[in-house]
N, C-alpha and C positions, 0 to 999 in steps of 0.2 A: 404329687409325690413330695414328701418332705425333703428339705435341704438342711443337712446338719454339717457342721464344720468342727473339726477338732483344733483348729488353729485360732489363737487369739488375734483379734484385730488391734490396730494401733490404739493406745489409750487416748489419742486425740479425739476419739469418737465417744465422748462422754455424754453429750446431750444435756449437760448440766446447765441450769439457768444462771449459775453464778458467773460473775464477771471473769473474763479471761485475763491472764497476764498477756502482755502485748509483744510477742516476738516479731521480728521483721517478717512480713508475709513472703511467701514464695509461690510463684505460679507453677512450680515444678512438682507440686503434690496434687493428687486428685481430689483431696478434701481440702479446699482452699479457704483461707480467711477472706471474706469478701465484704467490701464496703456497702453499706446501705446509706443512700445519700438523700439530700434534700432537694433544693430547688434553684431554679434560675429565675431571676427577676431583674429586668431593667426598668427602672422607674424614675421618679423625680430626683433632681439633684445629683445626677450621675451615679446613682446607686446601682451596684451590681451585687446581688445577693446570691451566693453559691452554697451548695449543700455540703452534706456531710456523710460520714460513714458510720455504719454500725457493723462491728465485726461479728459474724456468726458462722456456724459450721454448716456447710452444704456440700452435697455432691454436685459438682459442676454439671455433670452429664444430665442430672435430673431436670434441668431447665427445659430441655426440649422434649421430655417424655410426656405422654398423656397423663393428665393430672388426676384422673379418677377411673375406676372400673367397678361397675356394679354398685356404685354409691353415688349419692347426690347431696349437694348442700341444700338444707332446708331453710336455714336462717343463721344469723350470727350477731353477736355483739363483739366486734373484733378488735376492740381498742386495747392498747397497752401503753408502755412507756413512750415518752416523747423523744424522738430522735431527729425529726426534720422540722424545718420552719421556713416559711416564706411570707413576706408581708406584701399587702396590696395597698399602696399609698392612697389611691383614689377612693377606696372602700372603707378605710379605717379598720381593717381586719387583718389578722394573721391566720394563715392556714398551717395547722400543726399536724404533721404526720405522726400518729400514735398507734403503733401496731399495724393492723391492716385497715385502718380507718383514718379519716382526716377530721380533726376538730376545728371548727371555725370559731376563732376567738375575736371578740370585740375588744379592740385596744384603743378606743377613744380616750379612755383613762388608762395610760400605760401602767400605772401603779396597781390597777385592779383588773387584769384581763378576765373576761367572762366568756364562758362557752355558750355559743348561740345554737348549735345544732350538732347532732351525731348522725345525720342522714347519710354522710358519705362513707359507705361501707364497701369494702373491696374484697376481691377474691385473693389478692396477694398482699404481702407486706409493702407498706409505703416506703419506697426507696428514693424517690425524687419527685419534686414538684416544680411546675412552671405555671405562672399566672400571666395571662394576657387577654385583653379585650373581653373581660368578664367570663373567661373560661379557665378552668383549672385542668392542667395536664399532669397526670400522675404516672410515674414509672413505678409499676406495681409488681416487681420481682417476677415470679414465674407467670403472673397473669398479664404481662406485657404492659401496654400503654392504655390507660383509661382517660376519657374526657368527660368533664362535668361542667354544666352551665351553672355559673355562680353569679348571675346577674342580680339575684336576690341572695346575698350571702347566708341569710337565715333559712333559706328554702332552696337548697341546690337540687339540681336534677341531672340524672345520668343521661349522657348523649351517645357515647359509643366506645368501642374498644378495638384494639389491634394487637393480636398476639405477636410476640417476637420470638425468634428462634433461640435467643439466649435470655439470661436473667436481666430484666430491665432495671438498671441501677440509677440512671439519671436521664434528664431530658432538658433540651434547650430548643428554642423556637427561632426560626428564620423564615420570614414571609409566611407561606401557607404550608410549611413543612415543620415537623417535629423531628429533631435529631436525638436518638435514644442511644445512650451508652449501654450496650447489652452484654457486659461482662465478657464471657468467652466467645461471643459472636460479634465483637467489634461494634462499629457504628451502624445503626439502622436508620434509614431516612424514610419517614412516613408522611404521606400527603394527608393533611388534616383540613383541607378546604371544606369538605363536608364532614363535620364532627360526628355525624351519625354513622359514617362509613369510612373511617380512616383506613388507608391502604399503604402498605410498604411498597416503595417504588425503587429503592436502591440500597446498597450497603457497601461498606468498606471494612475489611478486616484490620485488626491491629495485632502487633507481635505478641503483646501480653494483654491481660484482661482490661477491658474498657470500664472504668469506674466513675468517671466524671466527664462532663462535656459542657462547653460554652460555645456560642455562635456569634460571629461578628464579621461584617464585611464580606459575606459570601464564603466564609470558611467556618468549619467546625474544628474546635480545639479540644482534643481528647486526652484526658489524663489516663495513661495506660500502664499503670503499675511499674514493673521493672524496666519497661521500654520507654518510660518518660513521657514527654509531650509529643503527640502526633497531630499534624495539621492537615486537615482534609479539605480539598477543593470541592465546593458544592455548586460550581457553575452549571453542571449537568446533574441534577438530583438523581436521575436514573442511573448515573454512573459516577458516583463520587470517587475521587482518587486522592492518594496521599501526595501533598505538595512538598512537605518537608517534615523534619522532626528534630527534637532536641532531647538527648538522653540525659535526664537529670541524674544526680548521684544517688538519690534515694529511691523511694517508691511513690510514684506520682498518684495521689488520691483525688485531688480536686483542682479545678482551674477556673479562674475568672479573667476576662479580657477587657481592657479599657485603654483607648488611645494608642493602639499599636504595641501594647505591652501585655504579656500573659503572666499572671501570678499563679504559681503552682505550689500547692501544699505537698511537701515531699517527705511526709512521715518523719523519720528521725533526722532528716536533713533540713528541717525547717521550711522557710519560705524561699522560693527561687523566683527571681524576677528576670523574665526572658523577653528580649526584643523580637517581636514577630512582624515588624514592619515589612520585612522581606520574607514571606512565608517559606520560600525555598531555602533560606539560609538563616534560620533563627539562631540567636546566640544569647548567652546569659549576660545580663548587665550587672546584676548584683545578687546578694543573698543575705538572709538574716536568720541565724539559728534561733530555734526556740527550745525551751527546756523540756518540753514534752514531745508529743507526736502530732505534728501538724496534719490535720485531716480535712479542714473546711475553711472557706474564706468568703468574706463579704467586703466589698470596697465602697467607700464613700469619700469623695473628694481626694485628698492626698493621704488618706489613711487606709490601711488594710486591717481587717479584724479577723483574727485567726482562732478557730477552735482548736485547742492544743491538748485535747484529751485530759489527762491527769493534771495538767498545768493550766486548766481553765481558759479564759479569754485573754489573748495577747493582742495588743494594739501597736501597730508598726507604721512608722512614717515612711511613705514611699514617694515623697515629693521628688526626690532625686533617685531615679531607678538604680543608679550605680552604688548608692549608699543607703539602703534601707536600714532603719534602726528602731528598736522598741522604745516606745514612749510611756507605756503604762500597761497594767494587767489587772485582771480580776479573777481570783481563784473561786471557781464554782464549787458548790457543795459536793458534786459528784463529777463524773467524767463529762467533759464538754465535747459534744458531738457536732453541733451545728450552730451557726450564727446568722442572723439577718439584722439589718440596721435600717432605721427610719428616723430621721431627725436627730433628736438628742438621745435616742434609745437604741440599745442593742438587745436583741432577744436571743438568748442562748439556751439550747436544749441540753439537758443533762439528766434525762429521765423525766424531769419536769421542765417548765419553761421559766428561766430566770430573766427578769427584766432589769437591765443595767443602765444607769444614767452615764452617758459618755460625753456630756457637755464639756467636761474637762478631761481630755483623753489621758492625761497624766495621773488622774485620780478617779477612776470609774468606781461606782458603788451601786449596790443592789437597791431597787426601790419597790419591786413587786415580784410576785411568783404566781404561776398557774400550776397547780398540782395535777398532774396527769394520772390516769390509771396506771397501776403497776402491771407487771407480767403476771399472768394467771398460772399458778403452780399446781393447783389441785381443784377438784370440783366435787360437790355433793348435791344431791337432789332431795327436795322435800316439798310435797304439795305442788304448787305451780311455780316454784322458785328454784333457781340454781344458785348455789353458794360457792363463790370462788375464794380460795386462799390467795391473797394478793401479795406479791413479792415486796411491795412497798410497805406492807404491814396491815394486818387486819383482814376483814371480810367484806367482799363486795357482793350484793344481792341483786340478781337479775330475774325479772319476771319473764317466764317462758310459757305463759298461758297461750300466747300466740307464737308458736315456734318460728313462723316466718319472719317475725320482727321482734326479737327479744328486747326488753326495755330495762334500763337500770332503775332500781327501786330504792336501794339504800346502801350506805357504806359506813362501816365502823373502823376507824383507824386503831391500830394497836402497835406497841413496840415490836421490834424485830422484823422478821420477814416471814410472811405466811407461806408455809411449806406443805402442810397437810391439814385436812379438815374432816370432822365427823359431826353428825347431827343427832340430837335426841330431844324430842318434844320441842320446847321453845329455846333451846340453847345450841350454839355452835361452839365446838371445841377445836381450837386452832393450835397446831404445832408451829411455834414462832421462832425457829432457829435459835438464836442466842438469847431469846427472851422467854423460854420455857413454854408452858401451856397457858393459853389465854381462853377465857370463857366469856362468850358474848351472848347476851339475851337478844333473840331475834323474834320475839313474840310479835312485835310490830316491825315488819320488814322495812318500813320506810324510816324507822328510827332505831336501828340496832344500837346497843350500848354494852360496853364491857362491864362485867359485874365482878369478876374475880380473875386471879391468875395463880399459877403455882410454879415457882422456879424449879428447874431441874438442871443438873450438870450437863455439860456438853451442848450439842446443837440439835434441837428438836426437829425431827424430819417428817414424822407422820404420827397419827393417833388413831386408835380404834377403841370402841366402847363395848363393854359387856358387863351386865349386872351393875353394881355400884362403882365400877372402876373404869378409868381411862388408862389405856396402855400406850405409852409414848415411847417411840424409838428415837434415841438421841445420839446417833452417830457413834463416836468412840465411847460414849457412856452407856451404850447398850439399851436394854429395855428398862423403862421406869414405870412403876405401877402407882397410879394416883387414885385415891379415894375421892369419888364425886358424889357420895351419898347426899352431901349438901353442896350443890353447885356453887354456892356463894363462899364456900370455905374448903377448897380442894387441898388435900394433904398427901404427900408421897408416903407410901407405906412399904414399898419393896422395890427391888431391882435385881437385874441379872446382867452382868457384863462378861462377854465371851471373848473379847479381844478383836472383834471385827469392826465394821462400820454399819451399825443398824440403820436401815434405810426405810423400810416399810413393814407393816405388821397387819396380820389378820388373826382374828380370834374365833376358835370353834370349841365348844364345850369348855373344858378346862385347860386348853392348850393355846399357846401363842405361837404362830408361825411367823418367824422374822426373816425378812430378806436382808441379809447381813453383808451386802456388797461383796467384797473380795473373799468373804468366808462362806458364801453360799446361803443355804436355807438352814435355819435352826428351829427346832421344835422344843418349846419350853413349857414345862408343866407349871401352871399358875393356879392350881386348885387352892393352894395356900398363898395368897398374894404376898405375904410377908417373907416367904422363903421359896421363891421359884427355883427350879432346877432344870437342867437340860436333859431331854429324853433322847435326842438324836440330831444328827448333822449330816447334810448332804451338800457337797461342793461341786457344782457344775464347772464347765470349762471357762466361764468368764463371770464378771461381776453380776451379782443378783440384786436388782434394785426394785422389783415389784413382785407381788404374790397375790394370788386369789385361789380359792378352794372350791372344788366341786367333787362330790362323792369321795372316792378314795384317791383323788389326784390333787396335786398342787400344780398350778400353772405359774411359771416363773417368767418374769421379764428379765432377760440377761442382756446387759448393755451391749456387748459386742457380738453376741450370737443369737439374738432374737428370743423366740418363745421356746421354753423347755417344759416338758410335761413329766412330772415325777410321781411315782407311786408312793403314797404316804400311809398305806394301810398299816404298816408297822414302822413307827417313827424311829426305831433303833436300827432299821435296815432298809432305808429308802433307796430307790433306784430310778433312773431315768427310763421312760418308755417311749418317748417321742420328742420331736423338736421341729421347729421351722425357723430358718435363719432369715430374719427380716432385713431389708436393705438399710435401715437407719440405725438409730440407737434406742433400743427398747427401754421404756421407762415404767410402764405399768400395764396390767392386763385385767380384763374382766371377761367372764364367761357367761353367755346367755344361750340356752338351748344347745345347738350343735356347733356354736361358733365361739371362738376366742377373739375378742377385740383388743388389739394391741396399740397403745400409744407409743409411736415410733418416732422419736425426736430426730433432729437434724434434717433428714430428707425423706423419712418414711411416712409421716403423717399417721393416719389411721390404717391399720392393716387388719383384714378380716380373714381368720384362719379357720378352716373346717376341722373340728376336733371330735366329730362324732365317733371316730375310732382314734383314740389318742396315739395309737402306734402308727397311723397312716394319716399324717396331717398335710393339708395343702391350702394354698391361698385361694379365696373366692372373690375378693374385692379389696379395693384400697381407695383412699382419698387423701391427696396431698394437702395438708392444712397450711395456711399461712403461719409463719413462725414455726416453733417446735412443739409438737404434741407432747405434753408432760404428764397428763392424767386423763381419766375418762370415767364416765358412768353411763349406763344405758337404761332406758325405760320406754315402754310402749313403742318399740320398733325404732327408736331414735337413739343415737349415740351422742352424748354431750362431752366435748373435748375441751380441756383447759390447755390453751396453747400459749407458750411463752412468746410474747410479741404478736400474738394473734387472738387474744381474748378468749371468748367462748364461741365454739363452733358446734352447730347442730347438724348432724349428718345422718341420712337415712341409708341403710343397707338394703338395696332393692330386692335382694333374693332372700331376705330374712324369713325363716320358716318356723322359728319359735322353740321347737323341742328337738332334742337329740334323736328321738325315735323317728322323726319325720324325714331324716336324711341319712343315707348310707352311701359310702363311697362306691360300692359296687353297682348302685342303681343311679348314680349321678349322670345326668345327661351330658353328652359331649357338647363343648362350646360350639355355638352356631356361628358361621361366618357372617361378617357384616353385609348387609344388603346395599348394593350400589343404587343410588337414586339420582335421576336426572329430571329436573322440572317439577315433578309431582310425587307425592306420597299417597298411595291408595290404601284405604282401610275398608275391609269387608263389613257389610251391615251386621249388627248384632242380632242373633236369632231371637225371636219372641219380642217382648216389650222391654227387656232389661235395659236400663240406662248404662251408658258406657262413657267412662272418663278416659280420654286419651290426650296426651300432651307430647310435644317435641321439646326435648331438653338439649341445651348446648353442653359442651364438655365440662363446664363448671357446675352443671345441675340446674341452671337457670332456665325457666320456661320461656321458649321463644315463639311457640305457636300452639294454640289449642286446635286439636285435630277432630275431624268429624268423619262419619262414614262417607266413602266416595273419594274423589280426587281432592288433594290438598296441595295447593301451589307452594313450592319452596324456592321459586325463582329469585325471590328477593333476599335469600339468605346466603351468607358467604359459604364457599365450599369448605368442607371439613367433616369432622366426626360429630354425630349427634346420637341421641337415644330416644326411642319411642317408649314412653311409660304408659301402660294401660291398666285400668282396673274396672271391672264390671260392677253393676249395681247390686250384685248378689252379696248377701251378708257374709262377712268373713272372708271374702275373696281376697287373696294376696295379689299385690301388683305384679305385673310382668314387665320386663324391659328387654329391648333388643336394640342392637347397634345398627345405625345406618350411616353410610358415607355419601354425602351430597356432592355431586360433581356437576359442572356446567359445561 
């Protein structure tokens, strides 16, 4: 049954990939700003490197929800902007959290950091990193804690994972335990003695969200938002208890501990220096205000290095805890999220990794940079490649010939921010925000190059192609029509400005269908590109930011109210016939057969809506992507999602049937209850000689066991929800899937 709402939701639910203004966070709202953090590392020279935050919009409750239904991950190239950083002194490398992956950087020459591998690909966004004894511990947002063997930094290998009930934001190590700051679920204590089988053994709640953690001397020190610093006694890991706390004046994001002193980054209240020598009675020794918003800290010797967001890197002398003072600063090109220090170098993440010489703390200066991938805002497919419009500018080309392991092939930088993309022959046309339309020759995917551009007023948000024209929607500047008869010499020939904020566009015949944000859907006659005019206008209940067409219907992505289905048979009298309210912030939609695939940013990921009867819509599956799903394209049974801070995600809808005629609501089978399994899964033999492919998938879609006819032991698997995916050898046979719950 469809769910429609006539009420607008809060405008905070925009799902935009643009940077946020930074109001002081509040834990008293259900859609909270949450820090995405970096790492804990205790290394040589008394270095304590602590992570950072990345603010993004999430539904806190989503952390504990099942992360997929009727969908599975096939593969991903999950990289995005650099937010987290940790250095490994003995290895000469830095581990850079970039989107939902970790890049391993060779920093033997700090002025020229080089990427060694992209093998560390995760199910969740990288929020925290801890390195110890050649193992990398990753706090991976909704995916919990992951452990990787990095004995060979250039060839890391996956070891194990432990799901956490909350969003895993940060991690610190003590003995054979990992302490995970799990946002709304407090501190989780996980036994990692066997990295292939990490197990939670205890937890301790915090009054507000747990965003950062450090461990020292048998205690965990938790930065807990508006409830300040919480000190947890780990004497009994199975029963950790709070020993004391200090309520900082601001909003505690991060903490590092050294020599009985805790250093807390307290957002708009700068750095707070707290004596924790008596955990039951901590007290503030001193404080140092910073001009920005203190979110992350690294310590080395008598200096604290603070990532201060808009105000870059601040260097503070803490030799006298009662009198900390700033000795120097470096303004990063973008927002400073995280800092790690090693020797004479500070590594600061600000979407990229800035390498700063700190030999003279009073006069730090940049000596190098590692340019990380930007956020993926849009995706288009051609042949065996996916083309991503990159928020850092230009086009990134990913080879998806092997969907299980997509590989980067080429990249062409361009001015502006890549927001939308369309392909024709050997050219990619990119809507580049404040830099108009960029045209890139992709005939050689390994060496794409820009060949032309066309300035347009306003902010170019999307582009569609038809005939000899590119149709660019440019926010307040409406629809711009550009002749591309000669791709090397594009020229604007016409425009239509209606007063809304043109967001996306689809072309059919001689009509442009424009998703005009707060003005809804506009239908514009473009038969004469030099003099376009409006035929009709339909305004739904909330912002319209995505549109696709099928038969006599337009399927709209409405930011606050999900999927809207509009009858467009007569553009001068359009009307809504159906809707489905998605849980996130809908950004775009594509229809294939009986299904509408919705890119649902913030917390929704991919939503699969049955629209065989547009008047009776219902959800048949979903997949929670890392980051925010911004755009999508489907082909051959796979959905390719561009995810802000999650790169390219390839998802299979397991019940996909291909055509609207194949599925009807009245004949849809009732959902089958999950089968309870203890010890073994039994599969009946296949009749005849047909080959049978059967696999057991975990909740993330990862194959954990190949199944065969007869009894299959599952005694070695953790209790939880799994899926049996089966396909016979018969030609054209669709896969079937059923849920099982393994208990011991």
